[in-house]
LUMZA-989629 format. One record per atom (N, C-alpha, C): residue in three letters; residue number from 1; atom name; x, y, z. Coordinates in Angstrom, 1 decimal, always signed. Example, Ala and Ser with C-alpha at 12.3 -4.5 7.8 and 13.67 -1.06 7.14 Angstrom:
REM residues 2
Ala, 1, N, +13.2, -5.7, +7.8
Ala, 1, CA, +12.3, -4.5, +7.8
Ala, 1, C, +13.2, -3.3, +7.8
Ser, 2, N, +12.8, -2.2, +7.1
Ser, 2, CA, +13.7, -1.1, +7.1
Ser, 2, C, +12.9, +0.0, +7.9
This chain:
REM residues 116
Met, 1, N, +46.3, +75.9, +0.8
Met, 1, CA, +46.6, +75.4, +2.8
Met, 1, C, +45.5, +74.6, +3.1
Thr, 2, N, +46.1, +73.2, +3.4
Thr, 2, CA, +45.1, +71.9, +3.5
Thr, 2, C, +44.5, +72.1, +4.7
Ala, 3, N, +43.4, +71.9, +5.4
Ala, 3, CA, +42.8, +71.6, +6.6
Ala, 3, C, +44.1, +70.9, +7.9
Asp, 4, N, +45.1, +70.0, +7.2
Asp, 4, CA, +45.7, +69.8, +7.7
Asp, 4, C, +47.1, +70.7, +8.5
Thr, 5, N, +47.4, +71.7, +7.4
Thr, 5, CA, +48.0, +72.5, +7.2
Thr, 5, C, +47.8, +73.1, +7.9
Ala, 6, N, +46.7, +73.6, +8.3
Ala, 6, CA, +46.1, +75.3, +8.9
Ala, 6, C, +46.2, +74.2, +10.5
Ala, 7, N, +45.9, +73.2, +10.3
Ala, 7, CA, +46.2, +72.4, +12.1
Ala, 7, C, +47.2, +73.0, +12.6
Ser, 8, N, +48.2, +72.8, +12.2
Ser, 8, CA, +49.6, +72.3, +12.2
Ser, 8, C, +50.3, +73.7, +12.8
Ala, 9, N, +49.5, +74.4, +11.9
Ala, 9, CA, +50.5, +76.0, +11.8
Ala, 9, C, +49.4, +77.1, +12.9
Ala, 10, N, +48.6, +76.8, +13.8
Ala, 10, CA, +48.0, +77.3, +14.3
Ala, 10, C, +48.4, +76.5, +16.0
Thr, 11, N, +49.5, +76.1, +15.8
Thr, 11, CA, +49.6, +75.1, +16.7
Thr, 11, C, +51.3, +75.6, +16.8
Asp, 12, N, +51.0, +76.0, +18.6
Asp, 12, CA, +52.9, +76.2, +19.1
Asp, 12, C, +53.7, +75.1, +18.9
Trp, 13, N, +54.7, +75.3, +18.5
Trp, 13, CA, +55.8, +73.9, +18.4
Trp, 13, C, +57.1, +74.1, +19.0
Leu, 14, N, +57.3, +73.9, +19.6
Leu, 14, CA, +59.0, +73.3, +20.2
Leu, 14, C, +59.9, +73.2, +20.3
Thr, 15, N, +61.1, +73.3, +19.6
Thr, 15, CA, +62.7, +72.9, +19.0
Thr, 15, C, +63.1, +72.0, +20.1
Leu, 16, N, +63.7, +71.1, +19.9
Leu, 16, CA, +64.5, +70.5, +20.8
Leu, 16, C, +64.8, +71.3, +22.0
Pro, 17, N, +66.3, +72.2, +22.1
Pro, 17, CA, +66.2, +73.0, +22.9
Pro, 17, C, +65.1, +73.4, +23.8
Glu, 18, N, +64.4, +74.0, +23.6
Glu, 18, CA, +62.7, +74.6, +24.1
Glu, 18, C, +62.5, +73.1, +25.0
Leu, 19, N, +62.3, +72.3, +23.9
Leu, 19, CA, +61.8, +70.7, +24.7
Leu, 19, C, +62.6, +70.6, +26.6
Val, 20, N, +63.8, +70.6, +26.1
Val, 20, CA, +64.9, +70.0, +27.1
Val, 20, C, +64.5, +71.5, +28.4
Glu, 21, N, +64.4, +72.2, +28.2
Glu, 21, CA, +63.8, +73.6, +28.6
Glu, 21, C, +62.5, +73.0, +29.7
Ala, 22, N, +61.5, +72.8, +28.8
Ala, 22, CA, +60.4, +72.7, +29.1
Ala, 22, C, +59.8, +71.2, +30.1
Leu, 23, N, +60.6, +70.2, +29.8
Leu, 23, CA, +60.5, +68.9, +30.4
Leu, 23, C, +61.7, +68.7, +31.3
Gly, 24, N, +62.8, +69.8, +31.9
Gly, 24, CA, +63.9, +69.6, +32.6
Gly, 24, C, +64.8, +68.4, +32.3
Glu, 25, N, +64.9, +68.4, +30.8
Glu, 25, CA, +65.4, +67.1, +31.2
Glu, 25, C, +66.6, +67.3, +29.6
Pro, 26, N, +67.6, +66.7, +29.7
Pro, 26, CA, +69.2, +66.9, +29.2
Pro, 26, C, +68.7, +66.0, +27.9
Leu, 27, N, +69.2, +66.5, +26.5
Leu, 27, CA, +69.2, +66.5, +25.2
Leu, 27, C, +69.0, +64.9, +24.6
Gly, 28, N, +70.3, +64.2, +25.5
Gly, 28, CA, +69.6, +62.7, +25.2
Gly, 28, C, +68.5, +62.3, +25.4
Arg, 29, N, +68.0, +62.2, +26.6
Arg, 29, CA, +66.8, +62.0, +27.7
Arg, 29, C, +65.9, +62.2, +26.2
Val, 30, N, +65.6, +64.0, +26.2
Val, 30, CA, +64.3, +64.1, +25.3
Val, 30, C, +64.7, +63.6, +24.3
Arg, 31, N, +65.6, +63.2, +23.1
Arg, 31, CA, +65.8, +62.3, +21.5
Arg, 31, C, +65.6, +60.8, +22.2
Arg, 32, N, +65.5, +59.9, +23.5
Arg, 32, CA, +64.9, +58.7, +23.6
Arg, 32, C, +63.4, +58.8, +24.2
Leu, 33, N, +62.9, +60.2, +24.1
Leu, 33, CA, +61.6, +60.2, +23.9
Leu, 33, C, +60.8, +60.1, +23.3
Leu, 34, N, +61.5, +60.9, +22.1
Leu, 34, CA, +61.5, +61.2, +20.6
Leu, 34, C, +61.2, +59.1, +20.1
Asp, 35, N, +63.1, +59.5, +20.2
Asp, 35, CA, +63.2, +57.3, +19.6
Asp, 35, C, +61.7, +56.5, +19.8
Glu, 36, N, +61.5, +56.7, +20.9
Glu, 36, CA, +60.2, +56.1, +21.8
Glu, 36, C, +59.3, +56.0, +21.6
Lys, 37, N, +58.8, +57.7, +20.6
Lys, 37, CA, +57.3, +57.5, +20.4
Lys, 37, C, +56.9, +58.0, +21.6
His, 38, N, +57.4, +58.2, +23.1
His, 38, CA, +56.6, +59.8, +23.9
His, 38, C, +56.7, +60.6, +23.4
Leu, 39, N, +57.0, +60.8, +22.1
Leu, 39, CA, +56.5, +62.5, +21.5
Leu, 39, C, +57.0, +62.3, +20.4
Val, 40, N, +56.0, +62.7, +19.5
Val, 40, CA, +56.3, +63.0, +17.9
Val, 40, C, +56.5, +64.3, +17.3
Gly, 41, N, +57.5, +64.9, +16.7
Gly, 41, CA, +57.8, +65.8, +15.9
Gly, 41, C, +58.3, +65.5, +14.5
Ser, 42, N, +58.4, +66.8, +14.1
Ser, 42, CA, +58.2, +66.7, +12.6
Ser, 42, C, +59.3, +68.2, +12.1
Arg, 43, N, +60.1, +68.3, +11.0
Arg, 43, CA, +61.1, +69.6, +10.7
Arg, 43, C, +59.8, +70.1, +9.5
Arg, 44, N, +58.8, +70.7, +10.0
Arg, 44, CA, +57.8, +71.0, +8.1
Arg, 44, C, +57.9, +72.2, +8.4
Gly, 45, N, +58.4, +73.1, +9.6
Gly, 45, CA, +58.8, +74.3, +10.0
Gly, 45, C, +60.5, +74.6, +9.3
Gly, 46, N, +61.8, +74.1, +9.6
Gly, 46, CA, +62.9, +74.1, +9.4
Gly, 46, C, +63.4, +73.1, +10.4
Ala, 47, N, +63.6, +74.0, +11.2
Ala, 47, CA, +63.9, +73.0, +12.3
Ala, 47, C, +62.9, +72.0, +12.7
Phe, 48, N, +63.4, +71.2, +13.7
Phe, 48, CA, +62.5, +70.0, +13.8
Phe, 48, C, +61.9, +70.8, +15.4
Ala, 49, N, +61.1, +70.1, +15.0
Ala, 49, CA, +60.1, +70.6, +16.9
Ala, 49, C, +58.4, +70.1, +16.8
Val, 50, N, +58.1, +70.1, +18.3
Val, 50, CA, +57.1, +69.1, +18.3
Val, 50, C, +56.0, +70.1, +18.8
Pro, 51, N, +54.5, +69.3, +18.3
Pro, 51, CA, +53.5, +70.2, +18.8
Pro, 51, C, +53.4, +70.3, +20.7
Ser, 52, N, +53.3, +71.7, +20.9
Ser, 52, CA, +53.8, +71.6, +22.3
Ser, 52, C, +52.1, +71.3, +23.4
Leu, 53, N, +51.0, +70.8, +22.7
Leu, 53, CA, +49.8, +70.2, +23.1
Leu, 53, C, +50.4, +68.5, +23.4
Phe, 54, N, +52.1, +68.9, +23.0
Phe, 54, CA, +52.0, +67.2, +23.4
Phe, 54, C, +52.8, +66.9, +24.6
Leu, 55, N, +52.5, +67.9, +25.0
Leu, 55, CA, +53.1, +68.2, +26.8
Leu, 55, C, +52.1, +68.6, +27.5
Leu, 56, N, +51.5, +67.9, +28.9
Leu, 56, CA, +51.1, +68.0, +30.2
Leu, 56, C, +51.3, +68.0, +31.6
Asp, 57, N, +51.5, +69.3, +31.8
Asp, 57, CA, +52.0, +69.6, +33.3
Asp, 57, C, +53.8, +68.8, +33.0
Gly, 58, N, +54.6, +69.9, +31.8
Gly, 58, CA, +55.5, +69.5, +32.1
Gly, 58, C, +56.1, +68.2, +31.4
Arg, 59, N, +55.1, +67.1, +31.1
Arg, 59, CA, +55.5, +66.1, +30.9
Arg, 59, C, +55.2, +65.3, +29.3
Pro, 60, N, +55.5, +64.3, +28.3
Pro, 60, CA, +55.3, +63.7, +27.7
Pro, 60, C, +53.4, +63.8, +28.1
Leu, 61, N, +52.2, +64.0, +27.4
Leu, 61, CA, +51.4, +63.4, +27.4
Leu, 61, C, +51.2, +61.9, +27.1
Ala, 62, N, +50.9, +61.1, +28.6
Ala, 62, CA, +50.6, +59.8, +28.5
Ala, 62, C, +50.3, +59.1, +27.4
Ser, 63, N, +49.1, +59.2, +26.9
Ser, 63, CA, +48.4, +58.8, +26.3
Ser, 63, C, +48.8, +58.5, +25.0
Leu, 64, N, +49.6, +59.5, +24.5
Leu, 64, CA, +50.1, +59.4, +23.2
Leu, 64, C, +51.0, +58.9, +22.5
Arg, 65, N, +52.5, +58.0, +23.5
Arg, 65, CA, +52.6, +56.6, +22.8
Arg, 65, C, +51.9, +55.4, +22.5
Gly, 66, N, +51.0, +55.1, +22.8
Gly, 66, CA, +50.3, +54.4, +22.7
Gly, 66, C, +49.5, +54.4, +21.2
Thr, 67, N, +48.8, +55.8, +21.3
Thr, 67, CA, +47.9, +55.9, +20.8
Thr, 67, C, +48.9, +56.4, +18.8
Ala, 68, N, +50.5, +57.2, +18.9
Ala, 68, CA, +51.5, +57.3, +18.0
Ala, 68, C, +51.7, +55.9, +17.0
Ile, 69, N, +51.7, +54.7, +18.0
Ile, 69, CA, +52.3, +53.2, +17.6
Ile, 69, C, +51.3, +53.0, +16.8
Val, 70, N, +50.1, +52.9, +17.7
Val, 70, CA, +48.6, +52.6, +16.8
Val, 70, C, +48.8, +53.3, +15.4
Leu, 71, N, +48.8, +54.2, +15.2
Leu, 71, CA, +48.8, +54.7, +13.8
Leu, 71, C, +49.8, +54.4, +12.6
Gln, 72, N, +51.1, +54.4, +13.6
Gln, 72, CA, +52.2, +54.2, +12.9
Gln, 72, C, +52.3, +52.6, +12.3
Asp, 73, N, +51.5, +52.2, +13.2
Asp, 73, CA, +51.4, +50.1, +12.6
Asp, 73, C, +50.3, +50.7, +11.1
Ala, 74, N, +49.3, +51.7, +11.6
Ala, 74, CA, +48.2, +51.6, +10.4
Ala, 74, C, +49.1, +52.6, +8.8
Gly, 75, N, +50.2, +52.6, +8.9
Gly, 75, CA, +51.3, +53.0, +7.9
Gly, 75, C, +51.0, +53.9, +7.8
Phe, 76, N, +51.2, +55.4, +9.2
Phe, 76, CA, +50.9, +56.7, +9.4
Phe, 76, C, +52.2, +57.2, +9.3
Ser, 77, N, +52.9, +58.4, +8.2
Ser, 77, CA, +54.4, +58.8, +9.1
Ser, 77, C, +54.2, +59.4, +9.9
Asp, 78, N, +55.7, +60.4, +11.0
Asp, 78, CA, +55.2, +61.1, +12.0
Asp, 78, C, +54.0, +62.0, +11.3
Asp, 79, N, +54.6, +62.6, +10.5
Asp, 79, CA, +54.1, +64.2, +9.9
Asp, 79, C, +52.2, +64.1, +10.1
Glu, 80, N, +52.2, +62.4, +9.6
Glu, 80, CA, +51.0, +62.2, +9.2
Glu, 80, C, +49.6, +61.8, +10.6
Val, 81, N, +50.5, +61.2, +11.6
Val, 81, CA, +50.5, +61.2, +12.9
Val, 81, C, +50.1, +62.8, +13.4
Ile, 82, N, +50.7, +63.8, +13.3
Ile, 82, CA, +50.7, +64.8, +14.2
Ile, 82, C, +49.1, +65.2, +13.7
Asp, 83, N, +49.1, +65.5, +12.0
Asp, 83, CA, +48.5, +66.0, +10.9
Asp, 83, C, +46.8, +65.6, +11.8
Trp, 84, N, +46.7, +63.8, +12.4
Trp, 84, CA, +46.0, +63.5, +12.1
Trp, 84, C, +45.2, +63.7, +13.9
Leu, 85, N, +45.9, +63.6, +14.7
Leu, 85, CA, +45.8, +64.3, +16.2
Leu, 85, C, +45.8, +66.2, +16.0
Leu, 86, N, +46.1, +66.6, +15.1
Leu, 86, CA, +45.5, +68.3, +15.3
Leu, 86, C, +44.2, +68.4, +14.8
Thr, 87, N, +44.2, +67.4, +13.5
Thr, 87, CA, +42.6, +67.7, +13.0
Thr, 87, C, +41.7, +67.4, +13.3
Pro, 88, N, +40.7, +68.4, +13.8
Pro, 88, CA, +39.2, +68.1, +14.3
Pro, 88, C, +38.9, +66.7, +13.8
Glu, 89, N, +38.7, +65.8, +14.4
Glu, 89, CA, +37.4, +64.2, +13.8
Glu, 89, C, +36.6, +64.1, +13.8
Glu, 90, N, +35.8, +64.2, +13.0
Glu, 90, CA, +34.1, +64.0, +12.9
Glu, 90, C, +33.8, +62.9, +14.0
Ser, 91, N, +34.2, +61.9, +13.7
Ser, 91, CA, +33.5, +61.0, +14.9
Ser, 91, C, +33.9, +61.2, +16.2
Ile, 92, N, +34.7, +62.3, +16.6
Ile, 92, CA, +35.4, +62.4, +17.8
Ile, 92, C, +34.6, +63.5, +18.3
Gly, 93, N, +33.8, +64.6, +17.4
Gly, 93, CA, +33.9, +66.0, +17.9
Gly, 93, C, +34.8, +67.1, +18.1
Arg, 94, N, +35.9, +66.6, +18.1
Arg, 94, CA, +37.2, +67.8, +18.2
Arg, 94, C, +38.4, +67.5, +17.8
Pro, 95, N, +39.4, +67.5, +17.3
Pro, 95, CA, +40.8, +67.3, +17.4
Pro, 95, C, +41.3, +65.8, +18.0
Pro, 96, N, +41.9, +65.0, +18.0
Pro, 96, CA, +41.8, +63.6, +18.7
Pro, 96, C, +43.2, +63.9, +19.7
Ile, 97, N, +44.1, +65.1, +19.8
Ile, 97, CA, +45.0, +65.4, +21.2
Ile, 97, C, +44.3, +65.9, +21.8
Glu, 98, N, +43.4, +67.0, +21.4
Glu, 98, CA, +42.4, +67.5, +22.4
Glu, 98, C, +41.8, +66.3, +24.0
Ala, 99, N, +41.2, +65.3, +22.9
Ala, 99, CA, +40.3, +64.4, +23.6
Ala, 99, C, +41.4, +63.3, +24.6
Leu, 100, N, +42.5, +63.5, +24.0
Leu, 100, CA, +43.3, +62.6, +24.6
Leu, 100, C, +43.7, +63.5, +25.9
Arg, 101, N, +43.9, +64.5, +25.7
Arg, 101, CA, +44.2, +65.6, +26.8
Arg, 101, C, +43.2, +65.7, +28.0
Glu, 102, N, +41.9, +65.0, +27.6
Glu, 102, CA, +40.4, +65.6, +28.4
Glu, 102, C, +40.7, +63.7, +29.7
Gly, 103, N, +41.6, +62.9, +28.6
Gly, 103, CA, +42.2, +61.9, +28.9
Gly, 103, C, +40.6, +60.8, +28.1
Arg, 104, N, +40.1, +61.1, +27.3
Arg, 104, CA, +39.5, +60.2, +26.6
Arg, 104, C, +40.4, +58.7, +25.5
Lys, 105, N, +41.4, +58.1, +26.4
Lys, 105, CA, +42.5, +57.4, +25.0
Lys, 105, C, +41.5, +56.4, +24.3
Ser, 106, N, +41.0, +56.2, +25.0
Ser, 106, CA, +39.7, +54.9, +24.4
Ser, 106, C, +39.5, +54.7, +23.4
Glu, 107, N, +38.5, +56.6, +23.4
Glu, 107, CA, +37.4, +56.1, +22.0
Glu, 107, C, +38.8, +57.1, +20.9
Val, 108, N, +39.8, +57.8, +21.3
Val, 108, CA, +40.4, +58.2, +20.7
Val, 108, C, +41.3, +56.8, +20.0
Arg, 109, N, +41.7, +56.0, +20.4
Arg, 109, CA, +42.1, +54.6, +20.0
Arg, 109, C, +41.3, +53.7, +19.0
Arg, 110, N, +39.8, +54.0, +19.4
Arg, 110, CA, +38.8, +53.0, +18.7
Arg, 110, C, +39.2, +53.7, +17.4
Val, 111, N, +39.0, +54.9, +17.6
Val, 111, CA, +39.1, +55.6, +15.9
Val, 111, C, +40.7, +55.4, +14.9
Ala, 112, N, +41.1, +55.4, +15.9
Ala, 112, CA, +42.4, +55.7, +15.3
Ala, 112, C, +42.9, +54.1, +14.4
Gln, 113, N, +42.4, +52.8, +15.2
Gln, 113, CA, +42.7, +52.0, +14.8
Gln, 113, C, +41.6, +50.9, +13.7
Thr, 114, N, +40.5, +52.3, +13.4
Thr, 114, CA, +39.4, +52.1, +12.1
Thr, 114, C, +40.9, +52.1, +10.5
Leu, 115, N, +41.1, +53.0, +11.2
Leu, 115, CA, +42.0, +53.1, +9.8
Leu, 115, C, +43.1, +53.0, +9.5
Ala, 116, N, +43.2, +51.7, +10.3
Ala, 116, CA, +44.1, +50.2, +9.2
Ala, 116, C, +43.9, +49.8, +7.8
């Protein structure tokens, strides 16, 4: 098991029905949030799911979208975006998702931009 896989395995994942409930939004709106990169998910565990850390106070983490777009512009797949966000990043001193949840968006995006 790689470090990326270990980080993903240690994370709670929400399926689409669980996202509908957690967000209090209809399925169509949840799919739109995924399409517009407000949330990023994966099928790696079978059913499509999103890491629960990507939500904050019942909403998609506001800084996630721009960060995901920066990483995708650098050539990252959705799975790679998720792995990078969940894996401790030496230059940040913690997993990037934790730094985003703490409001350290500029620092995380600066590191993400160096990956291009």
